[in-house]
N, C-alpha and C positions, 0 to 999 in steps of 0.2 A: 443411354444418353436418359437422364431423370427425369422424372416426371413434371419435376417446375419446370426444366428446360424445352418445354414440348413447346413448338410453335405449329401454329396453322398456317399456313399459306393457302389465301383464299385470294379472287380474282381482285385489281386493284381495288374497283371501289367498296371492298366489301372487307378490305384488310386488316385485321384484330392485333390491336398491341396487345404483345407479351410483356409481361415484368418480371423483370429480374427474381430470383428467390431473395427473400427478405426485404423488399422493398415500399415502399410507402406510395410509389407510384409518381414520387417527386424527387429534383436534383440530378447530379451528373447522372453518367454511365456507372463512376465507380461507386457512387452511391445508391448505387439499385433502382436508377429509373428505367422507365420503361423504355423496351426497348422493340422499333416496328418491324416484324418481318416484312424481310419485304418481298414483293407479291413475284411470281414464277415467271421466268423469261417467257416460258412457252407450257404448252401443253406436257411435254417429253418431260422438260426439267422438274414440272410439282409431280408427272407420275414418278420418275428415279429417286427424287425428294421422300416423295412417303414410302418406296418401297425402302429406303435402309430398315436393316433391324436392328434390333440394340440385344438381343438375343439368340443365340445358338447360329451366329453368324458363322461362314464357310470357315474362317480361321480359328476360331473357336473349337469349334466339329473336328476340323486336321489335328489340334492340340489335344483334344481328347483321343483321337485313334490312337495317336500316339504314348499319348500315358496308358493306355490300354495294353497295347502291344507292348510295352517294358514293364507291366506289369505293377504299376503304379493307379492301382485301383480306389475303393474307398474315399471318393471323392463325393462332393455336394457340388452342385452348379447352381446358382445367381445365387450364394444363402445368403439370405437377408436376415441374419441375425449378428450381423455385422456390417462397419461403417462399408459402404460402396457395392454393396453385396458382390464380392469376389467372382468370377465366371469360373473359376474352379475352388475349392475349398476341401481344406482335410482338415476339420474344425478341433480333431480331437488332438490334433502335433501342432497346432494353431499356424497351419501355413497357407498363404493364399496366390494365386498365379491370375492375373490380368493380363486379357489378349486386347491389346487398345488397337485402333483404327488410325491408320496413320494420318489422314486427314482428318479428323474430329478431335485427335485428339494432340495433334502437333510434333507428330515423331522427329526426335533429335537427329533419328538416323538420315532418313530420307527428305527432311527439312521440305513438306510438301508447299508449292505453290502458294499465296492468297487466292482465293477468286478475286475476277477482275471488275465485276462490280458488286454495286452495296458493301466496300471495303468497310464505311464505320458498323456495320450492324455485325459482318465477321468479326472484326478484330474484336471488340466485346464478348460475342459467342466463345471462340475461342480461348480467350485470357477467362474468361469463365470455367468454360471445361479444364484450361491447362491448374488452376486454383482447386478445382475441385477436386481432380486427381492428387495433385500434392495434398492436398488438406489430407483426402481416405488414408494415403500412403501413412501422412504420421498419425493421425488416430489408430489404426491398425499396428505400427509398430511399435507407439509409447502403450499397448494394453499387452504386448509379447508377441504379437503375428510376425512370423517371416515373409516378406510378401516378394513376389516376382513379376515384372512386366515384360511381356512377350509385346512386339510392335508385329503388326499385320506383315512391313517390309521383312519380317526375316522370315517369316514363314515362306516365304517365295523361292519356287524350285531351287536356287542358285545358292540359296543360302540355309533352306528350313534345316539340313543334315548337320550344319553346322552349331546352329543354334540348337537344337535337341541334344549334340552331343555333350554341348557345357550346360544346358538346365539339367537332365534327366539325372545327371551321375549327384547333382546337388539334391534335388527332389528327394532321389531315392536315398543321399544320408539324412535330412531332415526328418525324413517319415521312418526312418533305419528298417529301409528293404530292400531286398536286395532287385536287381534291374533282370529283368528275362532280357536272354539273345536270342535270335534269331536262328533256326535247327541249324547244326553244325558248327557254328561259331564257339569257340572258346570262352570261358566267362571270364572274368578275372581272376580266379583263382586257378584255374587249371592252365591258365598263362602261365602264372608265376611256378609251376613244379619244372 
């Protein structure tokens, strides 16, 4: 989540107004109007929302572990010299990898449900997140980067092996590296013989 998209959830009487990025505080939601963050429905909800991390999430750590195991090292994490601060980036090869949370970034695969309360707030919030993600992708591609997006649902136990089987060879080719294989398994060259 970008700094400009940070919302503070306070008790009802102290609810703060968060202003959309690039707004002047007036007009409708699409013109950058202020957007009131809903008060938490309970202390448990507030604590849960505050616990959402923006960096080094479990899915990110899992992807980085798989990259190391495959020998695709030499990357930078949360590299801030390009748009979007990719979760994993190989600047010299212009390859970026984003690990997106399904809820916050509105996954096209699992299509998470919309929250049932404060719908007006969430619609605007999610629309801004999706627009920012699309803009970041375009900006990176416009300057010659190859961008990969992995969704949280693609890293579940039933999906991760297939996801990595598709992704790792693509990354290896783009990075000009050979994939490491677990001990005892033949590499691609040995299978051809």
